[in-house]
ZAGU-582074 format. One record per residue (C-alpha): residue number from 1; residue in one letter; x negated, y negated, z. Coordinates in pm, 1 decimal. Example, Ala and Ser with C-alpha at 12.3 -4.5 7.8 and 13.67 -1.06 7.14 Angstrom:
[rec 1 "A" [-1230.0 450.0 780.0]] [rec 2 "S" [-1367.0 106.0 714.0]] 
//
This chain:
[rec 1 "X" [-5267.2 -5280.9 3253.4]] [rec 2 "X" [-5222.8 -5035.4 3605.3]] [rec 3 "X" [-4952.7 -4725.7 3547.0]] [rec 4 "X" [-4818.2 -4823.7 3901.5]] [rec 5 "X" [-4528.1 -5054.3 3993.7]] [rec 6 "X" [-4698.8 -5338.5 4176.5]] [rec 7 "X" [-4591.2 -5634.0 4291.5]] [rec 8 "X" [-4560.7 -5875.4 3960.7]] [rec 9 "X" [-4289.5 -6141.1 4053.8]] [rec 10 "X" [-4025.4 -6042.4 3769.3]] [rec 11 "X" [-3679.7 -6090.1 3815.9]] [rec 12 "X" [-3433.7 -5937.0 3622.6]] [rec 13 "X" [-3067.6 -5935.1 3672.9]] [rec 14 "X" [-2893.6 -5621.6 3511.9]] [rec 15 "X" [-2531.5 -5624.5 3493.4]] [rec 16 "X" [-2335.9 -5301.0 3439.5]] [rec 17 "X" [-2109.2 -5274.0 3115.7]] [rec 18 "X" [-1872.7 -5023.3 2965.0]] [rec 19 "X" [-1937.7 -4802.0 2661.0]] [rec 20 "X" [-1729.7 -4503.6 2506.3]] [rec 21 "X" [-1983.2 -4264.1 2676.0]] [rec 22 "X" [-1984.8 -4202.9 3017.9]] [rec 23 "X" [-2160.0 -4459.9 3281.1]] [rec 24 "X" [-2257.5 -4359.0 3600.6]] [rec 25 "X" [-2405.9 -4642.9 3808.5]] [rec 26 "X" [-2540.1 -4391.4 4122.3]] [rec 27 "X" [-2608.4 -4698.5 4330.5]] [rec 28 "X" [-2400.9 -4920.1 4286.4]] [rec 29 "X" [-2137.9 -4620.9 4328.8]] [rec 30 "X" [-2250.9 -4508.8 4638.8]] [rec 31 "X" [-2258.4 -4887.5 4754.7]] [rec 32 "X" [-2631.1 -4891.8 4886.0]] [rec 33 "X" [-2757.9 -5177.5 4607.2]] [rec 34 "X" [-2883.3 -5450.4 4823.6]] [rec 35 "X" [-2819.1 -5801.5 4686.5]] [rec 36 "X" [-3212.1 -5928.5 4717.1]] [rec 37 "X" [-3350.3 -5605.3 4576.4]] [rec 38 "X" [-3321.8 -5747.5 4219.7]] [rec 39 "X" [-3491.1 -6067.0 4291.7]] [rec 40 "X" [-3732.1 -5944.6 4510.4]] [rec 41 "X" [-4051.0 -5742.7 4442.0]] [rec 42 "X" [-4109.3 -5457.5 4600.2]] [rec 43 "X" [-4377.8 -5571.9 4859.5]] [rec 44 "X" [-4169.8 -5864.4 4997.9]] [rec 45 "X" [-3829.3 -5668.6 5094.5]] [rec 46 "X" [-3968.9 -5589.4 5401.3]] [rec 47 "X" [-4057.5 -5936.4 5442.7]] [rec 48 "X" [-3681.4 -6057.2 5461.7]] [rec 49 "X" [-3522.2 -5725.4 5618.5]] [rec 50 "X" [-3206.5 -5825.9 5460.7]] [rec 51 "X" [-3024.9 -5516.1 5570.5]] [rec 52 "X" [-2928.5 -5372.7 5917.1]] [rec 53 "X" [-2833.0 -5046.3 6004.5]] [rec 54 "X" [-2494.4 -4988.5 6044.5]] [rec 55 "X" [-2306.8 -4714.3 6251.7]] [rec 56 "X" [-2303.4 -4487.0 5926.3]] [rec 57 "X" [-2689.6 -4497.4 5938.1]] [rec 58 "X" [-2724.9 -4362.0 6234.4]] [rec 59 "X" [-2414.8 -4129.4 6347.8]] [rec 60 "X" [-2334.3 -4005.5 6015.2]] [rec 61 "X" [-2487.4 -3839.7 5648.2]] [rec 62 "X" [-2337.1 -3763.6 5347.0]] [rec 63 "X" [-2195.7 -3400.4 5348.2]] [rec 64 "X" [-2097.6 -3401.8 4986.2]] [rec 65 "X" [-2090.9 -3630.2 4669.4]] [rec 66 "X" [-1923.7 -3650.1 4352.6]] [rec 67 "X" [-1923.1 -3823.1 4054.0]] [rec 68 "X" [-1675.8 -3893.4 3768.7]] [rec 69 "X" [-1613.1 -4052.4 3437.7]] [rec 70 "X" [-1292.6 -4162.8 3308.3]] [rec 71 "X" [-1165.7 -4067.4 2952.7]] [rec 72 "X" [-961.1 -4328.2 2865.1]] [rec 73 "X" [-829.0 -4206.1 2582.0]] [rec 74 "X" [-651.4 -3898.9 2736.0]] [rec 75 "X" [-648.1 -4114.0 3088.2]] [rec 76 "X" [-807.3 -3858.6 3313.1]] [rec 77 "X" [-1079.2 -3835.4 3503.7]] [rec 78 "X" [-1371.7 -3555.4 3453.1]] [rec 79 "X" [-1670.1 -3437.1 3674.9]] [rec 80 "X" [-2006.9 -3492.0 3636.8]] [rec 81 "X" [-2189.2 -3470.5 3937.3]] [rec 82 "X" [-2166.0 -3293.9 4258.0]] [rec 83 "X" [-2419.2 -3286.3 4533.8]] [rec 84 "X" [-2391.8 -3074.5 4863.1]] [rec 85 "X" [-2638.5 -3156.9 5128.2]] [rec 86 "X" [-2719.9 -2898.5 5448.4]] [rec 87 "X" [-2909.2 -3018.0 5770.0]] [rec 88 "X" [-3083.2 -2885.6 6017.6]] [rec 89 "X" [-2981.4 -2901.7 6412.1]] [rec 90 "X" [-3181.5 -3235.7 6381.9]] [rec 91 "X" [-2955.6 -3403.5 6155.6]] [rec 92 "X" [-3245.8 -3386.5 5887.7]] [rec 93 "X" [-3160.7 -3229.5 5500.2]] [rec 94 "X" [-3263.2 -2897.1 5484.3]] [rec 95 "X" [-3149.6 -2838.9 5132.8]] [rec 96 "X" [-2980.8 -3027.8 4863.5]] [rec 97 "X" [-2817.5 -2905.0 4578.1]] [rec 98 "X" [-2725.4 -3066.6 4250.5]] [rec 99 "X" [-2448.0 -2952.0 4012.9]] [rec 100 "X" [-2394.7 -3030.3 3651.0]] [rec 101 "X" [-2038.8 -3032.9 3507.2]] [rec 102 "X" [-2045.2 -2774.3 3230.9]] [rec 103 "X" [-1736.4 -2884.7 3013.8]] [rec 104 "X" [-1802.7 -2525.3 2829.3]] [rec 105 "X" [-1732.4 -2308.0 3076.3]] [rec 106 "X" [-1534.1 -2569.9 3299.8]] [rec 107 "X" [-1674.9 -2543.0 3579.0]] [rec 108 "X" [-2005.7 -2681.6 3771.5]] [rec 109 "X" [-2379.8 -2552.4 3755.2]] [rec 110 "X" [-2621.0 -2550.3 4001.6]] [rec 111 "X" [-2901.5 -2733.0 3824.3]] [rec 112 "X" [-3131.9 -2824.2 4103.9]] [rec 113 "X" [-3252.2 -2721.6 4419.8]] [rec 114 "X" [-3437.3 -2935.9 4677.5]] [rec 115 "X" [-3581.8 -2758.8 4975.3]] [rec 116 "X" [-3724.0 -2996.8 5276.4]] [rec 117 "X" [-3929.7 -2849.8 5543.2]] [rec 118 "X" [-4109.0 -3052.9 5879.7]] [rec 119 "X" [-4410.3 -3003.0 6092.2]] [rec 120 "X" [-4351.7 -2898.9 6426.9]] [rec 121 "X" [-4333.5 -3306.4 6514.2]] [rec 122 "X" [-4044.8 -3368.5 6314.4]] [rec 123 "X" [-4243.7 -3524.9 6014.1]] [rec 124 "X" [-4118.3 -3432.8 5651.9]] [rec 125 "X" [-4415.2 -3209.9 5530.5]] [rec 126 "X" [-4306.9 -3101.5 5198.7]] [rec 127 "X" [-3966.8 -3112.2 4982.6]] [rec 128 "X" [-3950.8 -2839.2 4661.4]] [rec 129 "X" [-3768.1 -2877.7 4365.4]] [rec 130 "X" [-3659.2 -2590.5 4156.8]] [rec 131 "X" [-3455.2 -2627.2 3846.6]] [rec 132 "X" [-3189.7 -2357.9 3682.5]] [rec 133 "X" [-3311.6 -2177.9 3386.9]] [rec 134 "X" [-3046.4 -2080.8 3187.8]] [rec 135 "X" [-3255.7 -1760.5 3004.4]] [rec 136 "X" [-3275.0 -1582.1 3349.8]] [rec 137 "X" [-2980.3 -1747.3 3537.8]] [rec 138 "X" [-3182.4 -1824.4 3823.2]] [rec 139 "X" [-3387.2 -2126.2 3968.2]] [rec 140 "X" [-3744.7 -2187.2 3863.0]] [rec 141 "X" [-4045.5 -2376.7 4069.5]] [rec 142 "X" [-4044.4 -2751.0 3932.4]] [rec 143 "X" [-4209.3 -2999.7 4171.4]] [rec 144 "X" [-4375.2 -2992.9 4489.5]] [rec 145 "X" [-4419.8 -3301.3 4709.4]] [rec 146 "X" [-4689.0 -3268.9 5014.3]] [rec 147 "X" [-4690.8 -3521.3 5275.4]] [rec 148 "X" [-4882.3 -3554.1 5562.0]] [rec 149 "X" [-4844.0 -3795.5 5864.8]] [rec 150 "X" [-5005.3 -3978.1 6125.9]] [rec 151 "X" [-4882.1 -3908.8 6525.5]] [rec 152 "X" [-4749.6 -4239.8 6482.5]] [rec 153 "X" [-4481.9 -4078.2 6162.5]] [rec 154 "X" [-4683.7 -4342.0 5889.5]] [rec 155 "X" [-4759.7 -4117.5 5594.8]] [rec 156 "X" [-5131.0 -4030.0 5565.7]] [rec 157 "X" [-5072.6 -3818.6 5221.1]] [rec 158 "X" [-4850.4 -3775.5 4952.1]] [rec 159 "X" [-4946.8 -3494.4 4704.7]] [rec 160 "X" [-4731.9 -3409.0 4369.2]] [rec 161 "X" [-4785.8 -3113.0 4201.0]] [rec 162 "X" [-4588.5 -2913.9 3953.6]] [rec 163 "X" [-4524.4 -2543.6 3847.4]] [rec 164 "X" [-4724.4 -2394.2 3596.2]] [rec 165 "X" [-4552.4 -2099.2 3491.9]] [rec 166 "X" [-4831.8 -1967.7 3274.3]] [rec 167 "X" [-5048.2 -1945.9 3573.4]] [rec 168 "X" [-4769.4 -1942.0 3846.2]] [rec 169 "X" [-4909.2 -2121.5 4032.0]] [rec 170 "X" [-4852.0 -2495.4 4172.4]] [rec 171 "X" [-5119.4 -2749.4 3981.1]] [rec 172 "X" [-5181.2 -3060.9 4167.4]] [rec 173 "X" [-5070.7 -3356.4 3980.0]] [rec 174 "X" [-5103.1 -3686.3 4150.2]] [rec 175 "X" [-5168.0 -3815.2 4487.3]] [rec 176 "X" [-5161.9 -4139.5 4692.5]] [rec 177 "X" [-5369.9 -4213.2 4996.8]] [rec 178 "X" [-5277.4 -4458.8 5282.5]] [rec 179 "X" [-5526.3 -4645.9 5537.0]] [rec 180 "X" [-5362.5 -4888.3 5780.4]] [rec 181 "X" [-5441.6 -5106.3 6032.8]] [rec 182 "X" [-5520.8 -5040.3 6407.0]] [rec 183 "X" [-5171.4 -5217.9 6480.3]] [rec 184 "X" [-5037.4 -4962.7 6241.1]] [rec 185 "X" [-4997.7 -5201.1 5963.8]] [rec 186 "X" [-5051.8 -5070.4 5619.7]] [rec 187 "X" [-5391.9 -5165.5 5471.0]] [rec 188 "X" [-5437.0 -5007.4 5097.3]] [rec 189 "X" [-5250.9 -4720.2 4926.6]] [rec 190 "X" [-5503.1 -4552.1 4676.7]] [rec 191 "X" [-5365.0 -4374.1 4389.3]] [rec 192 "X" [-5526.4 -4064.9 4232.0]] [rec 193 "X" [-5461.8 -3812.4 3929.5]] [rec 194 "X" [-5584.5 -3426.2 3912.1]] [rec 195 "X" [-5844.8 -3392.2 3644.0]] [rec 196 "X" [-5878.5 -3035.7 3534.6]] [rec 197 "X" [-6192.3 -3047.5 3347.9]] [rec 198 "X" [-6387.1 -3173.2 3667.0]] [rec 199 "X" [-6148.6 -2993.6 3912.2]] [rec 200 "X" [-6092.5 -3327.7 4087.3]] [rec 201 "X" [-5919.7 -3622.6 4206.3]] [rec 202 "X" [-5970.9 -3906.3 3983.2]] [rec 203 "X" [-5866.2 -4241.2 4140.4]] [rec 204 "X" [-5741.1 -4518.9 3928.9]] [rec 205 "X" [-5550.3 -4772.7 4108.6]] [rec 206 "X" [-5556.8 -4899.6 4480.4]] [rec 207 "X" [-5365.2 -5166.5 4656.5]] [rec 208 "X" [-5441.5 -5369.6 4943.8]] [rec 209 "X" [-5239.1 -5572.9 5185.3]] [rec 210 "X" [-5399.4 -5837.7 5374.4]] [rec 211 "X" [-5168.7 -6009.4 5697.9]] [rec 212 "X" [-5256.2 -6400.8 5888.9]] [rec 213 "X" [-5258.2 -6421.9 6266.5]] [rec 214 "X" [-4867.9 -6375.0 6265.9]] [rec 215 "X" [-4891.9 -6052.5 6079.1]] [rec 216 "X" [-4711.3 -6177.8 5775.4]] [rec 217 "X" [-4803.8 -6040.1 5488.3]] [rec 218 "X" [-4993.9 -6364.6 5240.8]] [rec 219 "X" [-5208.3 -6092.2 5028.0]] [rec 220 "X" [-5158.5 -5822.4 4816.4]] [rec 221 "X" [-5373.6 -5732.3 4505.9]] [rec 222 "X" [-5412.1 -5458.0 4291.6]] [rec 223 "X" [-5741.2 -5291.5 4189.1]] [rec 224 "X" [-5829.3 -5066.1 3895.5]] [rec 225 "X" [-6125.0 -4787.8 3898.7]] [rec 226 "X" [-6461.6 -4867.0 3671.6]] [rec 227 "X" [-6560.2 -4587.8 3550.2]] [rec 228 "X" [-6860.3 -4717.4 3408.0]] [rec 229 "X" [-7009.3 -4943.6 3681.3]] [rec 230 "X" [-6806.0 -4698.4 3939.1]] [rec 231 "X" [-6663.5 -4957.9 4179.4]] [rec 232 "X" [-6308.0 -5160.4 4196.9]] [rec 233 "X" [-6253.3 -5389.3 3984.3]] [rec 234 "X" [-5966.3 -5693.8 4059.3]] [rec 235 "X" [-5620.5 -5700.0 3846.5]] [rec 236 "X" [-5368.2 -5825.3 4010.2]] [rec 237 "X" [-5297.1 -6075.7 4316.5]] [rec 238 "X" [-4993.8 -6195.5 4521.7]] [rec 239 "X" [-5022.1 -6470.6 4780.8]] [rec 240 "X" [-4743.5 -6562.3 4990.4]] [rec 241 "X" [-4700.2 -6889.8 5216.3]] [rec 242 "X" [-4495.9 -6879.5 5540.6]] [rec 243 "X" [-4323.7 -7191.3 5732.3]] [rec 244 "X" [-4345.0 -7241.9 6086.1]] [rec 245 "X" [-4011.7 -7034.1 6103.0]] [rec 246 "X" [-4251.3 -6745.4 5990.1]] [rec 247 "X" [-4015.3 -6751.8 5658.8]] [rec 248 "X" [-4180.3 -6683.3 5334.0]] [rec 249 "X" [-4135.8 -7027.8 5127.8]] [rec 250 "X" [-4349.9 -6970.8 4837.1]] [rec 251 "X" [-4510.0 -6687.0 4642.8]] [rec 252 "X" [-4786.7 -6669.6 4342.9]] [rec 253 "X" [-4890.9 -6428.1 4131.3]] [rec 254 "X" [-5221.2 -6389.3 3935.7]] [rec 255 "X" [-5424.9 -6164.2 3671.5]] [rec 256 "X" [-5797.0 -6134.1 3691.5]] [rec 257 "X" [-5936.5 -6231.3 3404.1]] [rec 258 "X" [-6280.4 -6043.8 3353.6]] [rec 259 "X" [-6403.5 -6296.6 3058.5]] [rec 260 "X" [-6363.7 -6622.1 3244.2]] [rec 261 "X" [-6417.3 -6416.8 3570.2]] [rec 262 "X" [-6185.5 -6587.4 3772.2]] [rec 263 "X" [-5789.7 -6557.4 3907.8]] [rec 264 "X" [-5504.8 -6674.2 3627.2]] [rec 265 "X" [-5175.6 -6799.1 3772.4]] [rec 266 "X" [-4905.0 -6684.5 3577.7]] [rec 267 "X" [-4582.2 -6661.2 3773.1]] [rec 268 "X" [-4454.4 -6812.3 4095.2]] [rec 269 "X" [-4173.3 -6817.2 4308.8]] [rec 270 "X" [-3986.1 -7046.6 4583.2]] [rec 271 "X" [-3779.0 -6942.1 4869.1]] [rec 272 "X" [-3484.6 -7163.6 5028.5]] [rec 273 "X" [-3313.7 -7076.8 5358.5]] [rec 274 "X" [-2972.0 -7178.0 5570.1]] [rec 275 "X" [-2983.3 -7289.3 5919.8]] [rec 276 "X" [-2889.4 -6917.6 6042.0]] [rec 277 "X" [-3184.8 -6771.1 5833.9]] [rec 278 "X" [-3007.9 -6652.9 5546.6]] [rec 279 "X" [-3183.8 -6631.3 5188.8]] [rec 280 "X" [-3062.9 -6979.3 5029.8]] [rec 281 "X" [-3178.9 -6979.9 4697.5]] [rec 282 "X" [-3527.4 -6818.6 4494.2]] [rec 283 "X" [-3629.9 -7017.6 4227.9]] [rec 284 "X" [-3891.8 -6834.9 3955.7]] [rec 285 "X" [-4097.9 -7057.0 3851.2]] [rec 286 "X" [-4375.6 -7009.4 3516.0]] [rec 287 "X" [-4720.9 -7158.1 3500.0]] [rec 288 "X" [-4811.0 -7357.4 3218.4]] [rec 289 "X" [-5156.6 -7370.0 3256.6]] [rec 290 "X" [-5123.5 -7683.1 3491.5]] [rec 291 "X" [-4806.8 -7697.2 3699.8]] [rec 292 "X" [-4538.7 -7438.6 3774.4]] [rec 293 "X" [-4199.8 -7481.1 3539.8]] [rec 294 "X" [-3876.6 -7366.2 3646.4]] [rec 295 "X" [-3751.1 -7035.8 3434.1]] [rec 296 "X" [-3477.5 -6916.8 3715.6]] [rec 297 "X" [-3329.8 -6910.4 3991.3]] [rec 298 "X" [-3089.0 -6683.0 4215.8]] [rec 299 "X" [-2842.9 -6863.8 4464.5]] [rec 300 "X" [-2686.7 -6697.2 4716.8]] [rec 301 "X" [-2348.4 -6815.8 4937.0]] [rec 302 "X" [-2239.1 -6687.9 5259.8]] [rec 303 "X" [-1964.6 -6695.6 5510.8]] [rec 304 "X" [-1979.4 -6606.5 5851.6]] [rec 305 "X" [-2348.0 -6483.2 5735.0]] [rec 306 "X" [-2217.1 -6227.7 5492.3]] [rec 307 "X" [-2360.3 -6264.4 5143.1]] [rec 308 "X" [-1997.0 -6401.2 4876.1]] [rec 309 "X" [-2147.5 -6484.5 4647.8]] [rec 310 "X" [-2496.1 -6413.1 4467.1]] [rec 311 "X" [-2530.9 -6685.2 4117.8]] [rec 312 "X" [-2752.7 -6609.2 3875.2]] [rec 313 "X" [-2859.1 -6918.6 3692.7]] [rec 314 "X" [-3097.2 -7002.2 3399.0]] [rec 315 "X" [-3352.1 -7363.8 3347.7]] [rec 316 "X" [-3252.6 -7583.5 3045.8]] [rec 317 "X" [-3553.2 -7745.7 2946.8]] [rec 318 "X" [-3330.6 -8025.1 2706.6]] [rec 319 "X" [-3120.8 -8103.5 2971.1]] [rec 320 "X" [-3389.0 -8061.9 3273.0]] [rec 321 "X" [-3099.3 -7871.0 3457.3]] [rec 322 "X" [-2994.9 -7558.6 3594.4]] [rec 323 "X" [-2702.2 -7377.2 3388.6]] [rec 324 "X" [-2483.0 -7075.7 3527.0]] [rec 325 "X" [-2529.7 -6725.6 3366.0]] [rec 326 "X" [-2362.9 -6432.1 3540.2]] [rec 327 "X" [-2277.5 -6380.9 3902.0]] [rec 328 "X" [-2158.7 -6093.4 4174.4]] [rec 329 "X" [-1868.0 -6167.2 4415.8]] [rec 330 "X" [-1805.8 -5971.8 4714.9]] [rec 331 "X" [-1501.2 -5916.3 4893.7]] [rec 332 "X" [-1444.5 -5805.6 5277.5]] [rec 333 "X" [-1179.3 -5627.7 5480.8]] [rec 334 "X" [-1058.1 -5670.8 5802.6]] [rec 335 "X" [-1302.0 -5473.3 5954.0]] [rec 336 "X" [-1581.2 -5630.3 5797.0]] [rec 337 "X" [-1683.8 -5391.3 5543.7]] [rec 338 "X" [-1698.9 -5442.2 5165.8]] [rec 339 "X" [-1385.5 -5395.6 4988.7]] [rec 340 "X" [-1473.6 -5491.8 4628.7]] [rec 341 "X" [-1719.1 -5600.4 4423.6]] [rec 342 "X" [-1692.8 -5831.6 4089.3]] [rec 343 "X" [-1928.3 -5873.0 3810.9]] [rec 344 "X" [-1823.6 -6205.1 3599.4]] [rec 345 "X" [-2045.5 -6411.9 3347.9]] [rec 346 "X" [-2027.5 -6768.6 3286.2]] [rec 347 "X" [-1857.3 -6830.0 2969.3]] [rec 348 "X" [-1960.1 -7225.1 2962.8]] [rec 349 "X" [-1615.1 -7385.5 3140.0]] [rec 350 "X" [-1584.8 -7090.3 3414.7]] [rec 351 "X" [-1626.2 -6727.3 3504.7]] [rec 352 "X" [-1488.7 -6446.0 3339.3]] [rec 353 "X" [-1458.3 -6110.3 3508.7]] [rec 354 "X" [-1628.5 -5799.2 3325.7]] [rec 355 "X" [-1680.4 -5535.3 3585.9]] [rec 356 "X" [-1594.9 -5454.6 3930.1]] [rec 357 "X" [-1632.7 -5184.1 4214.0]] [rec 358 "X" [-1326.9 -5110.2 4407.7]] [rec 359 "X" [-1444.9 -4934.7 4757.6]] [rec 360 "X" [-1272.4 -4781.8 4977.8]] [rec 361 "X" [-1401.4 -4685.2 5370.6]] [rec 362 "X" [-1332.8 -4531.9 5726.4]] [rec 363 "X" [-1326.0 -4721.6 6030.8]] [rec 364 "X" [-1706.9 -4645.1 6079.6]] [rec 365 "X" [-1805.4 -4791.8 5755.0]] [rec 366 "X" [-1884.9 -4463.6 5591.6]] [rec 367 "X" [-1776.8 -4506.2 5201.3]] [rec 368 "X" [-1512.1 -4267.5 5099.7]] [rec 369 "X" [-1469.7 -4345.9 4719.5]] [rec 370 "X" [-1576.8 -4642.0 4468.6]] [rec 371 "X" [-1430.5 -4693.4 4122.1]] [rec 372 "X" [-1617.0 -4865.6 3863.6]] [rec 373 "X" [-1351.6 -5057.0 3642.2]] [rec 374 "X" [-1389.3 -5261.2 3312.8]] [rec 375 "X" [-1235.5 -5553.9 3212.9]] [rec 376 "X" [-975.8 -5522.4 2949.4]] [rec 377 "X" [-950.9 -5890.2 2784.4]] [rec 378 "X" [-694.9 -5788.4 2533.6]] [rec 379 "X" [-434.9 -5650.4 2762.9]] [rec 380 "X" [-595.3 -5811.3 3073.3]] [rec 381 "X" [-618.3 -5483.7 3302.7]] [rec 382 "X" [-871.9 -5303.6 3450.0]] [rec 383 "X" [-1016.0 -4991.7 3306.4]] [rec 384 "X" [-1123.7 -4709.7 3505.2]] [rec 385 "X" [-1484.0 -4601.3 3410.2]] [rec 386 "X" [-1683.9 -4429.0 3704.1]] [rec 387 "X" [-1613.5 -4273.7 4029.2]] [rec 388 "X" [-1802.4 -4172.3 4376.5]] [rec 389 "X" [-1608.7 -3972.0 4662.2]] [rec 390 "X" [-1809.7 -3880.3 4935.1]] [rec 391 "X" [-1710.8 -3664.3 5234.0]] [rec 392 "X" [-1951.1 -3757.5 5564.2]] [rec 393 "X" [-2095.9 -3534.7 5873.5]] [rec 394 "X" [-2116.6 -3659.6 6203.8]] [rec 395 "X" [-2459.7 -3570.0 6331.6]] [rec 396 "X" [-2492.7 -3734.9 6675.1]] [rec 397 "X" [-2187.5 -3859.2 6858.3]] [rec 398 "X" [-2130.7 -4162.9 7054.3]] [rec 399 "X" [-2154.3 -4038.4 7360.6]] [rec 400 "X" [-2520.5 -3919.7 7247.3]] [rec 401 "X" [-2610.3 -4219.0 7129.8]] [rec 402 "X" [-2519.1 -4388.8 7434.9]] [rec 403 "X" [-2747.1 -4134.7 7609.0]] [rec 404 "X" [-3027.0 -4200.4 7418.2]] [rec 405 "X" [-2982.8 -4559.1 7459.0]] [rec 406 "X" [-2971.9 -4512.4 7886.3]] [rec 407 "X" [-3226.7 -4228.6 7880.0]] [rec 408 "X" [-3515.4 -4269.2 7590.1]] [rec 409 "X" [-3841.2 -4129.7 7745.3]] [rec 410 "X" [-4185.6 -4219.9 7617.6]] [rec 411 "X" [-4490.0 -4048.3 7682.0]] [rec 412 "X" [-4776.1 -4246.5 7793.3]] [rec 413 "X" [-5074.2 -4264.9 7781.8]] [rec 414 "X" [-5152.2 -4188.7 7433.2]] [rec 415 "X" [-5404.0 -4077.8 7359.6]] [rec 416 "X" [-5468.0 -3843.8 7695.9]] [rec 417 "X" [-5735.5 -3763.9 7863.9]] [rec 418 "X" [-5554.1 -3613.0 8192.5]] [rec 419 "X" [-5244.1 -3590.0 8318.1]] [rec 420 "X" [-4923.6 -3654.4 8152.4]] [rec 421 "X" [-4659.0 -3935.3 8276.0]] [rec 422 "X" [-4315.6 -3941.1 8151.5]] [rec 423 "X" [-4076.6 -4282.1 8170.1]] [rec 424 "X" [-3708.8 -4290.3 8057.7]] [rec 425 "X" [-3580.7 -3956.7 8234.0]] [rec 426 "X" [-3267.4 -3966.7 8472.6]] [rec 427 "X" [-3347.3 -3902.2 8817.2]] [rec 428 "X" [-3009.0 -3678.6 8864.4]] [rec 429 "X" [-3108.6 -3420.1 8618.3]] [rec 430 "X" [-3368.4 -3166.5 8619.9]] [rec 431 "X" [-3573.0 -3107.9 8307.1]] [rec 432 "X" [-3808.7 -2837.2 8139.1]] [rec 433 "X" [-4107.4 -2938.8 7925.0]] [rec 434 "X" [-4297.0 -2763.7 7640.7]] [rec 435 "X" [-4601.5 -2795.2 7475.3]] [rec 436 "X" [-4694.4 -2691.4 7165.2]] [rec 437 "X" [-4967.7 -2725.4 6920.9]] [rec 438 "X" [-4974.6 -2757.1 6523.8]] [rec 439 "X" [-4971.8 -2449.2 6442.9]] [rec 440 "X" [-4645.1 -2359.2 6694.7]] [rec 441 "X" [-4809.8 -2188.0 6929.3]] [rec 442 "X" [-4685.8 -2266.0 7314.3]] [rec 443 "X" [-4981.5 -2370.8 7549.5]] [rec 444 "X" [-4738.1 -2484.8 7821.1]] [rec 445 "X" [-4400.6 -2450.7 8003.1]] [rec 446 "X" [-4315.3 -2621.1 8301.0]] [rec 447 "X" [-4032.5 -2771.0 8522.7]] [rec 448 "X" [-4046.8 -3182.4 8603.0]] [rec 449 "X" [-3849.7 -3444.0 8743.3]] [rec 450 "X" [-3833.0 -3763.7 8643.2]] [rec 451 "X" [-4128.8 -3965.7 8792.3]] [rec 452 "X" [-4323.9 -3632.9 8803.7]] [rec 453 "X" [-4716.6 -3619.0 8653.1]] [rec 454 "X" [-4778.1 -3321.4 8395.7]] [rec 455 "X" [-5096.0 -3161.5 8441.9]] [rec 456 "X" [-5256.2 -3106.1 8092.5]] [rec 457 "X" [-5598.5 -2966.1 8236.9]] [rec 458 "X" [-5598.5 -2639.0 8007.0]] [rec 459 "X" [-5487.8 -2828.6 7689.5]] [rec 460 "X" [-5802.8 -2854.7 7461.2]] [rec 461 "X" [-5849.6 -3159.2 7181.2]] [rec 462 "X" [-5591.8 -3203.7 6947.5]] [rec 463 "X" [-5252.8 -3297.7 6833.0]] [rec 464 "X" [-4953.1 -3178.6 7058.7]] [rec 465 "X" [-4545.3 -3168.0 7109.6]] [rec 466 "X" [-4406.7 -3217.1 7386.4]] [rec 467 "X" [-4043.3 -3071.7 7401.5]] [rec 468 "X" [-3840.7 -3226.4 7679.4]] [rec 469 "X" [-3467.2 -3005.1 7749.4]] [rec 470 "X" [-3252.8 -3120.1 8029.0]] [rec 471 "X" [-3104.1 -2832.1 8260.6]] [rec 472 "X" [-3360.6 -2562.9 8043.2]] [rec 473 "X" [-3065.4 -2655.8 7763.2]] [rec 474 "X" [-3039.9 -2955.3 7626.8]] [rec 475 "X" [-3237.2 -3111.9 7426.3]] [rec 476 "X" [-3345.0 -3484.4 7495.1]] [rec 477 "X" [-3683.9 -3533.5 7280.5]] [rec 478 "X" [-3980.6 -3436.9 7101.9]] [rec 479 "X" [-4272.8 -3648.3 7133.6]] [rec 480 "X" [-4596.8 -3609.2 6980.5]] [rec 481 "X" [-4920.3 -3666.9 7129.1]] [rec 482 "X" [-5303.7 -3676.7 7115.4]] [rec 483 "X" [-5562.9 -3507.6 7360.7]] [rec 484 "X" [-5898.0 -3685.0 7384.5]] [rec 485 "X" [-6109.0 -3589.8 7674.9]] 
//
């Protein structure tokens, strides 16, 4: 089987349980768990687009994050992890420091440091992880992730290397190569490992996407490289069917049988929606060789288009009926942000709450604190288990957002062979334009007003970055473009 996690439609609902050891559910505590994530394969998440960007996604970024656990014997909170973020002027992360709490010295130790770098177009170029070395008391290199992007921002290649302490150099390990259709949709991802003996990349897996005339994802195929026959051998395939409203209604997972030289169905899913287009039900099916049989299902309940319940049910073949298994319930405050999330199990006659998360947010929806608790059935109380606390950094003010919405310049034509035109500039202001190449060399700097063309006669073919400043002072935009004469 392929090593990469591909689009196998296997759905597993995992509900957290308290134990005597510290339990830290990072994503749950941070409130980033999506109610659809556990029920959808990775390649289909974008089909549903279940989340919408909120104000805090645009306005704020976390400055610090702290994770604690609760010791019930001492009735005290104890620290476990601490994260500290540093950003550049554009709101992009520069450095992430991770700290582990050392109970011996009763203080945090900076256990990991991740440094991020960007190219002149603002696309992430790399991030490098360093880990704390107790023997030297300093940091040593650990992992390097290098990225290349297209002018659109789509990732072209991602390469992962690890630090070789003996050679004191980075050793290539793995890479992903991406290909796209002319309209920008992802066509394929190819995975390769570095082979020291041949000093070359060995491609071993490839995933290819197919779309219909409405740009719906209708096929996601996984192939493995056969070194004997020197060709891509089919291994897995997922196919999707959509209704007239372009909603996914059925998907099937298949595996290639080399012995029979045909695709064998083994799994399927049916999807139903309410009148608002929300996912109402996902039914997981298993193939018995002739027809699909019910396996389990997720049932969604909404109120004012906010999800309030997600019920997981299993199929009882003997009684030919669905039986409750577990449920997640969300409660919202007056501001519309989640205040509580409860996980319950079905006891045959009713639901019993077993775990819950209490959320505290600010006026913008930024999560200030969440507490995970387990239900103590003996004393009928909630016991603290885990806690998350965050501070937030405002990286863009509402006024900045309004200005960006009113005046969002874009550059045309792209690619260009002559003059450049800018649309979206404010006619009441004066602007300065600077054009640099990928190496950061300045090729042109000129004043420009709204509607004025920019003569690029001195530029040679290649990628450039056009930076716009208002009154030669306030940064407005940085727009990449390709010169192709």
